[in-house]
N, C-alpha and C positions, 0 to 999 in steps of 0.2 A: 668470253664473249667475243674475244679478239679472233678475228680471221688472219692468224698469223703470216707474217710476212708481205701483207699486202699494204703497209704505209710505205710512206717515201723514207730515203735513209738521208737525211740531211747531211751535208758534209761537216766536218768537226768546225772549219773555219767560220767566222761570224757572217753570214750571207744574209741575204734580206730577208727570206722567208724564216730562218731561224730565228732572228729579232721580232719579227711579227709574231711569231708563236709564242716567244716569251713574255712579249710586251701584254698579247691579248689573255694569255694565261695569269700574268702578274694581275693585271687589272680585276680579272673575273675573281681572285682570291681577295683581293683588296675590298672589292664590292661585297663579297658575301660576308668577309669579316664586319664590314661597315653596317650591313643590313641586320646580322644575327645579333650583334652586340648592341645595335643603335646608337652606333658612335656620333653620327651626323658628321662625319667627316667633310671640312669645306662646308658645312651647313646643306650637305646633300643625304637623302635618303626617300630614296623613291617609292611610290607606293606598290603594292603587292604584284600587279600585272606588269608595271614598268619595270620592275626590278627582274622577272621572268623572261621579259623581251631583251633585256641588255645580257642575262645569262645567254641567251640565244645567240646574241651578237659576239660574244667571247668563246664561246664552247660550240655552235652549230656551224658559223661560217668556217672556223680552220678546218673543218673534215673535207674541203675541197682543195685544201692546202697539203693535209697530211694524207689523204687517201686518193690515189691515183684513178682515173675513169675508168680504165681497165688494165687487164694484164698487159696489154701491147702498148700502153702509155707509158711517157718517160717518167723515170723514177728519180733522176739526177736534176731535173728542174720542173717548175711549174708552167703549163702551156697558158696560152691565152685565155682559152675557154674556162679553167680552172680560176684563174683571176678573176672573171666576170661573175663566176658563180659566187666566189666569194666575197664580192662587193656587192652583189644583189642581195645575199642573204644578211651581210652586216647593214646595207641601208635598208632593207626592208623591216629589220628587226630593231633598227633607233629611231626610224619612224613609228613606228607603233609604241615605242616607249615615250617619245616625246608627247605623244597622244593618248597615254594611257587613261588620263582622267575622261577624255571624250568619251573614249570606248565604253566605259562604266556608265556616265551620266546619261549620253547619247543612244546607247543600244545599238552601238555601231556592228553587233554579230548578225541583227538580223536587218536594218536599213542602215547604209553608210554611203558618204560621197564616193565618188568614182575614183580618186587616188586610193585610199585604204582598202576598196574592192579589190582593185588590180594588186596592190600587194599582198591581198589574202590569197590570191591563187599562186603569187609567186611563192610564198612562204608555203603554201600547202604543196608545190612540186619539189622546191628544194629540200624541205624534211624528208621526203620519199628517195629522192637522187641521194642525199647524204647516207640515209640507212642503206641504202643498196651497194654504197662504196664500202662500207665499214662493217655491216653484217651479212651481205650476200644477196643474192636476188631473190630466193623464197621469201625471206623476211617484207622485203620491199612489194614483191609482187601482194603477199595476203595483206599487207597495210592499205596497197592502193583499192583493191577490190572492196574492202569494207570503208576506206574513205568516202567511196562512191556511192555506199549504201543507202544514205538519206533519198538519193535521186530515184532509186526504182523500190524503195521500201513498199510503197503505195500499192505494188503489182504482184508482190511477193504472197504464196500461200499461207493460211494458217497462221501460226504464232510467229511468223517472220514478218506479217505485216505490220507496218507502222507508218508513223506520219510521214509523208514525203514532202521533199522541199527542191526546189529549182538549184541548178549548178552555182550561182551565184551567191545563194542564201547558206548554200552547204559551204563554199568557200570563204565566208565571212565568219561564219560558226569555227569550222577548223580554225581559222587565224585568230578569231578574237573573243570567241566565248572562254570559259573557264572549265570547259570539260573535254576539249580536244587537245590540241598542241600543249596548251598551257593548263593542262587537268594535272590530276593527283600525281602521276609518274615524273612529271618536271617540277613541279613544286615539292616534292620529296627531295629533289637534287638541289633544290636551293636552300633547303633549310636543314637537310641531315647529311646528305650523301657527300658534299662537295667536301665537308670537314675531314670525314672518313678517308676518303679516298685521298686526300693531301697527307693525312697522317701515313697511310700505306707506302705512298711512294717516298715520304722522310724516312720512314723506318727501313726501306730498302735500300735508300742512298746512303744511309750513317751505317750500314753495314748489319742491318738486324737479320736478313736473310742468311748469311754465312754464320752469324752467331747460333739461330736456332739449328742449322744443320749441323753445328758442331758439337752443340747440348745433344740432339739426338744421338750422333757419333758416339759422343762419350759415354751418354746413358747405354744404348742397346748395340752398338757396332759390332761388341765382342760376343752376344748372345749367339745362338745357334739360330741362322738365317738372320743374323743382323743386319744385313743391307737393307732386306726387305723392311724390317721394322723400323730404320731409320727413314726410308721412303715414306712410309706412313706417318710417324710423326713431324718430321719435316714439311710433308705437303701439307698435313691438317694445318700445322703452325704458318704456313705460307698462305694456304688457301684462302682461309679465314679473314685474311687482311685483303686478298686482291680480288676475292668473289668470282673470280674467273677460273672454270675447270682447264678449258685449253690451255690459257696464257701460263697456267700453274705447272701443266705438264712440262711444257717447253722450259720453264724457267728452271725447276727444281729435277725435271727427269734428266737432263743432260749431265746431271751428276750422280742421280742415285741408279740409274738405270745399268750406266756400265759399270758400276760396282755390284750390284747385283748377279750382272753376268757373269762378271769377273771370279765372284764365290761360288757360282754353279746353277744359279738360277735359268732355266729355259728360256730364251728370250722374249717367247710369246707371254711367259709368266712374270717376267719381270716387267714387261710394258704394261699388263694388267693389272698389276699393283700399284704402280705410279698411276694410271687411269683413275682407277679407284680411290687411292689417297687423296688425288687433285679434285676429282668430283665433289667429293666429301667436304671442302673447304666452303662449298657454299652453303652449306646447313651447319656450319661448326660456329657456335658462337666464339668470341664475344662480338666481331664484326659482321661475319657471314658475307652474303651478295646483296646484290642492292635491291632483290625481292623483298627480304626481310623488312626494309625501312620502308617500302611499299607498303606491306602487310600491315606494318604500325599505325600506317595512315588510314588504310582501309577500315581497319578494325577498332579504329580510334583509341588505342592504347599506347602505353609508352613503348620504347625499343626495348627497354629494360625486361618489359615483360614478354615480348616475342624472344629474347635471348635466351631467359629463363624455360620458357617452354620448350625451346630447340635442343636444352641441354643433353635430356636423357635420350632422344631419339639418335641426335647425332652422335653419342657415347656409345649408344649399342651398334651403330653403324660402324665406327671405327674397332670396337672391340670384337666384332664377326669378322672383320678384315684381319685384324691381328692374330686371334683363332687360328683362322685358315692358315695363314701365312706360317705360322710356328707349327701347326700340323704337318705341313708341307715340307718344312724343314727336317723334321722327323723321318718323315717316311722316305726322302730321298738321301737322308743322312749328311745335310749341310752344315758346316760349322761358322762360326762367326769369324771376324777379322781380328788379327792377333793384337792384344791390347798396344803393343809399342808402336803399331801404325796409327791409333786413334790419338784424337786430341785429349789432352787431360782434362778432365770436368772441373778441376779448381782453378786452372789457369782459364780456362774457357769463362768461368763464372766471375774470376776475377777481373778480365778483361771487357767483359759485356753485361754485368750485374745489372746496368741501369735500363737496359732495354725491357727485361723483367720488370723492373720499378714501374718504367712508362707504362707498361701493359696494366698492371695493378692498378696505377694511378688512373688509366682510363677506365678500368672496371670500377674504380669508386666515384669517378664523377658520373658513370652510367647508371649503376646500382643503387648508391646511397645517396648521392646528392641530386639523381635524376634530372640531369641536364644536359639531354642526349646532343643537342645543338651546338652548345659551346665545349663539352667533353674532348672531341679531337684536337681541336684547336689549342687548348691548354695542353694537353699531351704532346702534341707536336711541337709548340714551343718550347718545352721542357727537353724533349729530345735534341732539338736545335742546340740549346744551350750546352747541353752534356756532352754532345758530341764535339763542340768547338772547344770544350776543356781538354778531350782526350785528343792527344796529337796523333793517333793512328785512325780515328775517325774525322778528323776536323776536315769542314768542307771550307774551299776556297771559292772565288767568286765563279769561276767557269763551273763548279760543280754544283753550286746553289741555282746558276742559271738553268743549267741542264736538269735539274730536280725541278723546277718550275715548268719547264717545257714538256718533262714526261709526265706531270699534273696535267697540264693541259691537254695532253694526247688521250689519258685516262678518261678525262671528263668530258671529251669530246666524243669519245666512243659512247660514253654512258649517254650523254644529251642528243646523239642522232638516234640511238633506240629508242628511247623512252619520248622524245617528241614525235618519233613515227608512230610506236605503240599508242600515243594519245590520240592520234587519228582515229584509228580503230576504235579506241574506247568512246570517243566523242562521237562517232557515227552511231554506235549500239545506244548511247544515251539520249541523243535529241531524237530520235525515232521512237523511244520508249520499248524497243525490240529486248534489250538485255532484261529487263523485268519480267516479259511477257515468256521469254526463254524459259527463265527458272520455274515460273508458274506449269507451263507445257510440261515441262519433262518430269515434274512432281507428278503430274496427272497420266502421263505416260508410261509410268513403272509402277503405278499405283501405289505410291508412298512406300515401295520396298526398298529398305535401307541397303541389302546387298546389291541390288540391281542399279540403285542409283550410284553406290561406289563403282561398281564394274563399267559404269557408262562413263563417270568421271575420270578413271583409271584410264580407260582407252583414249577418252577425247584429249585428257593431259600427254599421253604418251604419242599420239600422232600429231599433235600442234608440235610437241619438243622435237620432231624430225628438224622442222623449218625455222625455228625460232630460238632464240637465245631464254635459258631459263626465266629471266625476268620477264621479258614478253608474254611468255606461255603462261607465267603464273598471272599477270594483270589483266590478260584476256580471260582467264577462267575464273579470276576473282570476280569477274564483272558479270559472268554468265552461268558458272558452275556453283561456286560457292554459296551463293544465295538459296540454290535449290536444295542445297544440302543442309544448310542451317534449318530452312524452313521445315524439315520432317526431324528437326529435334537433334540434329548434330551440333556440338558444341562449335562455336563459331571459330575458334582458335583451331580445333580439329579440321575442322572443313577446309580451312585456307593453308595450313600445313597438309593437309591430303594432296591439294592440288599441287603446291609447290613440290613436293616428294615425286610425284609422277610427272613432274615438268621436267626435273633434272635427269631422269632414268634415260633418256634417251641420250645422254653422251656417253653411256658405256653398254648401250643395247644397239645392236645391227639391226638393220642396216646401214644406221647412220652412225652413230657412236664416235662422237669426232674426238673425245678426248683419248677413247682407245686408239683410236687410227693414229692421232698425234704422239701419243705412245709408241705405237708400231713402227713409224717411221725414225726414232730416235734407236729403236731397240733392234731394227733389223729384221722385225718378224713380220708372219702372215698377219696381215689387218683384222680379216674376218675370225681366225685362229685368237689374236688376242682380245677381240672384241666379244667372243662367248666366253672365255676365260674370265675376262671381267665381269661379265654376268653373273658367274658364279662366285667370284669373291665379294661382290656387292650384291648378294642375293637378298641381304637385310632391307634394303631399300625397296625392294618389292613387297616385301608382306608387311614391314613396319607400319606404312601408311595406315592400312586396315585395321592394325591393332591397337592404333591410340585414336582412332575413330571409336569403335567400342570400347576403349577404356583410356579416356582422356585425361586418367591419374599420370600416364607414361609422358605427357605434356605438363607435368606438375600442377594439374588442375585437380588439387584435394588436399587433404591434411598433411603432415609430415610422415606419418606412419602410415598412411595408404602409398605414398610415394616411395618409400624405402621399401616396402615390402613388394611393390611392383618392380622397383628398379631391381631387386635381387632375384624376383622369379623369371624374369625378362632375360637379365644376364645369364642366367643359367640356362634357359631357352635357347640363348643365340649360341653359348658354347657348344650344346648337343647339338645343334643343327649344322654348325661349323665343322664338328668333327664326324658328323654324317656325311658331308660334302667331301671331305678329305679322305675319309674312308678308315680311320682308327681313332681310338682318343687316347690322347697324351697318357703317358706313364700306365696304360692300361693294356693296350694292344689293338692290333689291327680288327677292321670290322668286317663281316661276310654279308651279303647282299640283304638277307632277311633282318640283319639287326640294324644296317642302316637305314632301311625303310622304317622300322620302329623308331628310331632316333627322329626321322622326319616327320614321324605323326608325334611322338611324344615332347618333341622341342618346342613346335608352336604353341601347344596346349599348355605349356607353361607360361607363355607370353599372354595369353588371352586371358582375361578377366574373371574371377570367380575362384574360389578355394576347390570348388569340385575339380573343375579342369585342371588347377594348377595340381592337386592330389593325383589325378589320373595320369596327368603327364610325368610325373615326378615316379611314380610307379612304374611307368613304361620305360623311362630312362633306368632308372635303377636297375632294372631286369636286365635291361642291355649292358649295364655296365658289369654286372655280376656273370652274366653268359661271358662276355668278353675277357673276363679275369680268368674264369675257368679254362678256357681256351687258349689262354696264353702260354701256359706250359708245353703243349704238345706243338704250339708253333715254333716255340723257342728251341724244342728239341730238332724238328723238322729243319730249322735254320741251323743248328749245328751241325746236324749229320750233312748239310747241304755243303756246309764251309769245309768240313773234313773229308769230304769226297773231291771236291775241288783242289785240296791240298795233295792227296793223293795223285791226281792225275797230274798236277805239276811235278 
């Protein structure tokens, strides 16, 4: 999500704005704890809309302090116009918080006095400006155009036609209704995301990122192609907490990419591995990205159900990546890092076992006790206590304040995106077009499932060019997912389908933000890195179609069905990976016809139905047999080639 390098770097000294960010972030966390645990601190417990307006005060207004207005704007100080934006946002949000009950009882979203009407225009504008600064111009333009939609919905053709509103009514709805800025996305931040973002920051501040990297090195660093496998595991562990592909690349890639290059990986390949591994973190339980929390709210299911559904597809994604990296290491003869240069697994676990314990505790609260809102706070409290006991990870006052500021920065970025996307959702909801779009799309494709999926994939892919995965998912969950559900697709499968296609743009040229970020660290050609990432992340392109046709891959079935589907899908992913790399591990190299056969047989193993599984198994079995038979002549030719080279020398 992050636009790396755009934030202001405040000096280490305790200047005014650093203190303001710390105070706002700290008050926001205290507010969330008070609200979610119903503590009534100082007798204060705001109603729901007042609570969300306070979150805007604490996490939207700091956007103008954190993000400069342009590349040429000063980064070492906050100019006067940013201070005005900051104050306007804070005052507007506080005004609405104070009048939260009036908004509900008097219907201010349609008819309101002059002052709240003026403030609604201000809030509309600052929400767009904040997302422009934090996430770039494309998303801001998209949200701006759609936010104006109620004003011209009446003159739109066909199914795009909807209820029309004047400018002031549109502004009031955006600012004061529960469908726009204060809609589902922001509500998810206030009830679920705020705790998980805090937990991720604490885990990193307490040394969790370094621990997981050391664990990955100790377990896999010595294996063939070890550094690439370490990058996969480390980025998966870090990415599931950060939920941001680009920031994950920059955080872990600065360590994993140089190591991969040092042991023989080509720069573009090293960058592609890191890009794919980091992108997968947004679909990897238990934390995943912000979209998963919004999905749980849209589907009205627990977050634990979303995590369980995401487990098999994310496992298959990383399995395919792991297989390809291993086969590539065999193909070019790479070795691992000497064990003497790797951290000791025993010592690493002794020094950081409590990180694993805290993750298990978080999962226990999520999946057993089912208290999603409270779980990250309990886990964070335990982690803070343990980190204080261990002298190596003990946090002093300065580090704690820095941690609070970092939490504020993460939440500010998230709130700016979701508040702006709320404008888009609100415009489609108030006009009624969201429902008409789904109905007309179903009629257009004549209820053809494949055509519907192709339309959804193309729409998701194009939107992913200019939007974050969360923003893209929210938009498609409103306009596309209902259409998929209406023709009989399982609701969870429909929502995961648009989520997966929303993240594909991170590794697909011409945009491929994660791949380009990795290429800058690897010193490689961006387009070459992007196309390599496409090949490595191939599972992402076809698995969404497969779990639509076979929801068992989303754990929607009995245990026997799930185990069978997982085994056949894993076998299919293995053979697809081998076809892409051109060899079967321990068997031999593939020729073009056998590679094509595997690209046919592999996907058939993942498709539902024992007949397709049987045909796929037969095709892959024939390829294995043929490759094994051809291995001896290949070995003899290689031996002759080596002998001739020795004679020449």
